[in-house]
C-alpha positions as CSV (number, residue, x, y, z in Angstrom):
1,M,37.1,-49.2,85.3
2,L,33.6,-50.5,85.2
3,A,30.5,-48.6,86.2
4,A,27.9,-50.9,87.8
5,G,24.3,-50.8,88.8
6,Y,22.0,-53.4,90.3
7,I,18.3,-54.0,90.7
8,E,16.2,-56.6,92.5
9,F,12.7,-57.8,91.4
10,K,10.4,-60.7,92.2
11,F,7.3,-62.5,91.1
12,D,4.8,-64.9,92.5
13,C,5.1,-68.5,91.1
14,S,1.5,-69.4,91.7
15,V,0.2,-66.2,90.1
16,T,2.4,-66.5,87.0
17,K,2.0,-70.2,86.3
18,D,-1.0,-69.6,84.1
19,L,0.4,-66.5,82.3
20,P,0.7,-66.9,78.5
21,I,4.2,-67.6,77.1
22,G,5.8,-64.3,76.2
23,H,4.1,-62.3,78.9
24,V,6.7,-59.9,80.3
25,I,7.2,-58.2,83.7
26,Y,9.2,-55.0,83.7
27,S,11.5,-53.8,86.4
28,D,11.9,-50.2,87.4
29,V,14.3,-48.2,85.3
30,F,17.8,-48.0,87.0
31,S,21.1,-46.4,86.2
32,A,24.5,-47.9,85.5
33,G,27.5,-46.4,83.8
34,G,25.7,-43.2,83.0
35,H,22.9,-45.0,81.1
36,L,19.4,-46.1,82.0
37,W,18.4,-49.7,81.9
38,R,15.3,-51.9,82.5
39,V,15.0,-55.7,83.1
40,H,12.4,-57.7,81.2
41,C,11.4,-60.9,82.9
42,Y,9.3,-63.6,81.2
43,P,8.0,-65.9,84.0
44,R,7.0,-68.6,81.4
45,G,9.6,-67.9,78.9
46,A,9.9,-65.8,75.7
47,K,9.7,-68.6,73.2
48,E,6.7,-70.8,72.4
49,E,9.1,-73.7,71.6
50,H,10.2,-73.9,75.3
51,K,6.6,-74.7,76.3
52,G,6.5,-72.3,79.3
53,E,9.1,-74.4,81.2
54,Y,11.7,-71.7,81.6
55,V,12.1,-68.2,83.0
56,S,13.7,-65.8,80.5
57,I,15.6,-62.7,81.6
58,F,16.5,-59.8,79.3
59,L,18.1,-56.4,79.7
60,M,17.2,-53.3,77.6
61,L,19.1,-50.0,77.2
62,V,16.3,-47.4,77.5
63,S,18.3,-44.2,77.3
64,K,19.2,-42.7,73.9
65,S,22.9,-43.3,73.3
66,E,25.4,-45.0,71.1
67,N,25.9,-48.8,71.4
68,V,27.0,-49.8,74.9
69,E,29.1,-52.8,75.8
70,A,28.2,-54.3,79.2
71,F,28.3,-57.4,81.4
72,F,24.8,-58.6,82.3
73,D,24.7,-60.7,85.5
74,V,21.6,-62.5,86.8
75,F,21.3,-64.3,90.1
76,L,18.4,-66.2,91.6
77,L,18.3,-65.3,95.4
78,T,18.1,-68.0,98.0
79,K,15.6,-67.8,100.8
80,D,18.1,-66.0,103.0
81,G,18.7,-63.4,100.3
82,S,22.1,-64.5,99.2
83,P,22.9,-64.9,95.4
84,S,22.8,-68.5,94.2
85,Q,26.0,-69.8,92.8
86,T,24.3,-72.4,90.7
87,K,21.3,-70.4,89.3
88,S,23.3,-67.5,87.8
89,V,24.5,-66.4,84.5
90,R,26.8,-63.7,83.0
91,R,26.7,-62.4,79.4
92,V,28.9,-59.8,77.8
93,L,26.7,-58.1,75.2
94,V,26.6,-55.0,73.1
95,F,23.4,-53.2,73.6
96,R,21.6,-50.8,71.3
97,P,18.8,-48.5,72.5
98,N,15.4,-50.2,72.9
99,I,16.5,-53.7,71.9
100,A,16.4,-56.3,74.7
101,K,19.1,-58.9,74.9
102,G,19.6,-61.7,77.5
103,V,19.0,-65.3,78.4
104,Y,16.0,-67.4,77.1
105,R,16.5,-70.3,79.4
106,F,17.8,-68.8,82.6
107,V,16.1,-71.3,85.0
108,E,13.5,-74.0,84.8
109,R,10.3,-73.2,86.6
110,S,10.4,-76.6,88.2
111,D,13.6,-75.6,90.0
112,L,12.1,-72.4,91.6
113,E,10.4,-74.1,94.6
114,P,13.5,-74.4,96.8
115,F,14.1,-70.6,96.3
116,S,10.6,-69.4,97.0
117,T,9.2,-67.8,100.1
118,N,5.4,-68.0,100.3
119,G,5.5,-68.5,96.6
120,M,7.6,-65.5,95.8
121,V,11.0,-65.8,94.1
122,R,13.5,-63.0,93.9
123,F,16.2,-62.2,91.4
124,I,19.0,-59.7,91.3
125,C,20.4,-58.3,88.0
126,G,23.6,-56.4,87.6
127,V,24.9,-54.3,84.8
128,L,28.6,-53.5,84.5
129,V,29.3,-51.1,81.7
130,V,32.6,-51.3,79.9
131,P,33.6,-47.7,79.1
132,G,34.8,-46.8,75.6
133,D,37.7,-44.6,74.7
134,P,38.0,-42.0,77.6
135,T,39.2,-39.4,75.1
136,P,36.3,-38.6,72.8
137,M,37.0,-37.8,69.2
138,P,36.3,-34.2,68.5
139,Q,34.0,-33.2,65.7
140,S,35.6,-32.2,62.4
141,D,36.1,-28.4,62.3
142,I,37.4,-28.0,58.8
143,G,34.2,-26.4,57.7
144,V,34.4,-23.8,60.4
145,H,38.0,-23.0,59.5
146,L,37.3,-22.8,55.7
147,G,34.1,-20.8,56.4
148,G,36.2,-18.3,58.4
149,L,38.6,-18.1,55.5
150,L,35.7,-17.3,53.2
151,D,34.3,-14.7,55.5
152,S,37.7,-12.9,56.1
153,A,38.8,-13.2,52.4
154,V,42.4,-13.7,53.8
155,G,44.5,-15.1,51.0
156,S,41.8,-14.8,48.4
157,D,43.3,-14.9,44.9
158,V,40.3,-14.7,42.6
159,S,37.1,-12.6,42.5
160,V,33.9,-14.0,41.2
161,I,31.5,-11.4,39.8
162,V,27.8,-12.3,39.6
163,D,25.4,-9.7,38.3
164,G,27.7,-6.9,39.4
165,E,28.3,-8.3,42.9
166,T,31.9,-9.4,43.7
167,F,32.7,-12.5,45.8
168,P,36.4,-13.0,46.9
169,A,37.4,-16.6,46.8
170,H,40.3,-19.0,46.7
171,R,41.2,-20.9,43.5
172,A,42.4,-24.0,45.3
173,V,39.1,-24.4,47.2
174,L,36.9,-23.8,44.1
175,A,39.0,-26.2,42.1
176,A,39.0,-28.9,44.8
177,R,35.2,-28.8,45.0
178,S,34.2,-28.5,41.4
179,P,35.8,-30.1,38.3
180,V,34.3,-27.3,36.3
181,F,36.0,-24.6,38.3
182,K,39.2,-26.6,38.2
183,A,39.1,-26.6,34.4
184,E,38.4,-22.8,34.3
185,L,40.9,-21.8,36.9
186,F,43.8,-24.2,36.3
187,G,43.2,-25.3,32.8
188,S,44.0,-23.9,29.4
189,M,40.8,-21.8,29.3
190,A,41.0,-18.0,29.3
191,D,39.9,-17.7,33.0
192,A,43.0,-19.6,34.1
193,T,45.1,-16.4,33.9
194,M,42.5,-13.9,35.1
195,S,42.1,-12.4,38.6
196,T,38.4,-12.1,38.1
197,V,35.8,-14.5,36.8
198,T,32.4,-13.3,35.7
199,L,29.5,-15.8,35.8
200,Q,26.4,-15.6,33.8
201,D,22.9,-17.2,34.2
202,I,23.2,-17.4,38.0
203,E,21.6,-15.3,40.7
204,P,23.9,-13.7,43.4
205,E,21.8,-15.2,46.2
206,A,22.1,-18.7,44.7
207,F,25.9,-18.3,44.1
208,K,26.4,-17.0,47.7
209,A,24.7,-20.2,49.0
210,M,26.7,-22.4,46.6
211,L,30.0,-20.7,47.6
212,R,29.2,-21.3,51.3
213,F,28.4,-24.9,50.7
214,M,31.7,-25.4,48.8
215,Y,33.7,-24.1,51.7
216,T,31.8,-25.6,54.6
217,D,29.7,-28.4,53.2
218,S,26.7,-27.0,55.0
219,F,23.4,-26.1,53.6
220,P,21.6,-22.8,54.5
221,A,18.5,-22.9,56.7
222,D,15.2,-21.9,55.0
223,E,15.2,-18.5,56.7
224,E,18.6,-17.8,55.1
225,L,17.2,-18.3,51.6
226,G,15.4,-14.9,51.6
227,D,11.8,-14.1,50.8
228,S,11.5,-16.6,47.9
229,P,13.2,-19.8,49.0
230,T,11.7,-21.8,46.2
231,D,13.2,-19.6,43.6
232,V,16.6,-19.6,45.3
233,L,16.5,-23.4,45.6
234,Q,15.7,-23.7,41.9
235,H,18.5,-21.5,40.9
236,L,20.9,-23.2,43.4
237,L,19.9,-26.6,41.9
238,A,20.7,-25.3,38.4
239,A,24.1,-23.9,39.6
240,A,24.9,-27.2,41.3
241,D,24.3,-29.1,38.1
242,R,26.3,-26.7,36.1
243,Y,29.3,-26.9,38.4
244,A,29.0,-30.7,39.0
245,L,28.2,-30.4,42.7
246,D,26.2,-33.6,42.9
247,R,25.6,-33.6,46.7
248,L,24.4,-30.0,46.6
249,K,22.1,-30.8,43.7
250,L,20.6,-33.8,45.5
251,I,20.0,-31.7,48.7
252,C,18.3,-29.0,46.6
253,S,16.0,-31.5,45.0
254,L,15.0,-33.0,48.3
255,K,14.5,-29.5,49.8
256,L,12.2,-28.5,46.9
257,I,9.9,-31.5,47.6
258,G,8.9,-29.6,50.7
259,H,8.0,-26.5,48.7
260,I,5.6,-28.2,46.2
261,S,2.3,-26.5,46.1
262,V,-0.3,-25.6,43.4
263,D,1.6,-22.3,42.9
264,T,5.1,-23.9,42.6
265,V,4.6,-27.4,41.2
266,G,4.8,-26.3,37.6
267,S,8.0,-24.5,37.8
268,I,9.6,-27.1,40.1
269,L,8.7,-29.8,37.6
270,V,10.4,-27.8,34.9
271,F,13.6,-27.8,36.9
272,A,13.2,-31.5,37.8
273,E,12.8,-32.4,34.2
274,T,15.6,-30.1,33.0
275,Y,18.2,-31.3,35.5
276,D,17.1,-35.0,35.7
277,C,16.0,-35.0,39.3
278,R,13.9,-38.2,39.2
279,E,12.6,-38.3,42.8
280,L,11.6,-34.6,42.6
281,K,9.9,-35.2,39.3
282,N,8.0,-38.2,40.7
283,R,6.8,-36.2,43.6
284,C,5.6,-33.4,41.3
285,L,3.7,-36.0,39.2
286,D,2.1,-37.5,42.2
287,F,1.0,-34.0,43.3
288,F,-0.4,-33.3,39.8
289,A,-2.2,-36.7,39.8
290,M,-4.8,-35.3,42.3
291,E,-7.5,-33.7,40.1
292,K,-8.1,-30.8,42.6
293,N,-4.4,-29.9,42.6
294,F,-4.2,-30.2,38.8
295,K,-7.2,-27.9,38.2
296,E,-5.6,-25.2,40.4
297,A,-2.0,-25.6,39.2
298,V,-2.8,-25.2,35.5
299,F,-3.5,-21.5,36.1
300,S,-0.1,-20.9,37.6
301,D,2.8,-19.2,35.8
302,G,4.9,-22.3,36.4
303,F,2.5,-24.5,34.4
304,A,2.6,-22.0,31.5
305,I,6.4,-22.4,31.5
306,L,6.0,-26.2,31.7
307,L,3.7,-26.1,28.7
308,Q,6.1,-24.0,26.7
309,K,9.3,-26.0,27.5
310,F,7.9,-29.5,27.8
311,P,4.6,-29.6,25.9
312,S,4.5,-33.4,25.8
313,L,4.9,-33.7,29.5
314,A,2.1,-31.2,30.1
315,A,-0.1,-33.0,27.7
316,D,0.6,-36.3,29.5
317,L,-0.4,-34.8,32.8
318,R,-3.7,-33.7,31.3
319,R,-4.4,-37.2,30.0
320,R,-3.5,-38.8,33.4
321,V,-5.9,-36.6,35.2
322,T,-8.6,-37.1,32.6
323,V,-8.3,-40.9,32.8
324,Q,-8.3,-40.9,36.7
325,S,-11.4,-38.7,36.8
């Protein structure tokens, strides 16, 4: 079935004859097939190469939606108001929001006189929307189900201990998501036969977020990262690198860009350099390049760590700022 909508509009031939080529007249917005549309009429054409000799008619999808396939019909109306059978056109087009499509040479202006009444010509435009699949594809819910499995601990067969805190988990999920866990849990390493695995050098808050990501592929909101989101993101980035979770590592680096300040840029740069996060490193360097930021940041604890771990990088920053100033 097709969902249709129509609109009529008009213009004065004598008034529009001196308009510049490309000048557009808009119709009112109208509805068809559950979408909103608007007709764009160019009384002297939309292309300079046509020298103002044609009327151009276009249709635009103005509502926010996915691509829409539709029939676009245009009729020039006779003086008695009936659609002309000779001055008409149909196009089957796929419309994207806010991109007009239509007909550049709908009718020659020299042919408008027999259709005009007191100089006015009228058009009628119709839209017939071709519906897509009537049965929408549901969103994937595997993350919801696996997240529920994590929360309930049903079927858990391994416990991960982080700084004295225990996290029940499932070997198969950990192994499927991380090649490092796969080697530890199903390889020849000692942990392969153990019911508990103890992790070092990772904070419980960071591991909790990493575990949730491994089950659901979702990243926690900033408010879920506690009172020190920058610290958690840094530890989470380090954990993602350690367990070869490349997507999580990239997300963490992009999130940390939003936390760059004079107080944090030093420590963030340390993590960017340590774990080869190039975009994050470049953003930190751009921030440092501003003399005012550099003069304040050098007194932060993070810059002291940067100076200790990467003295050549810290020295290079000093030279850059000195040269620019």
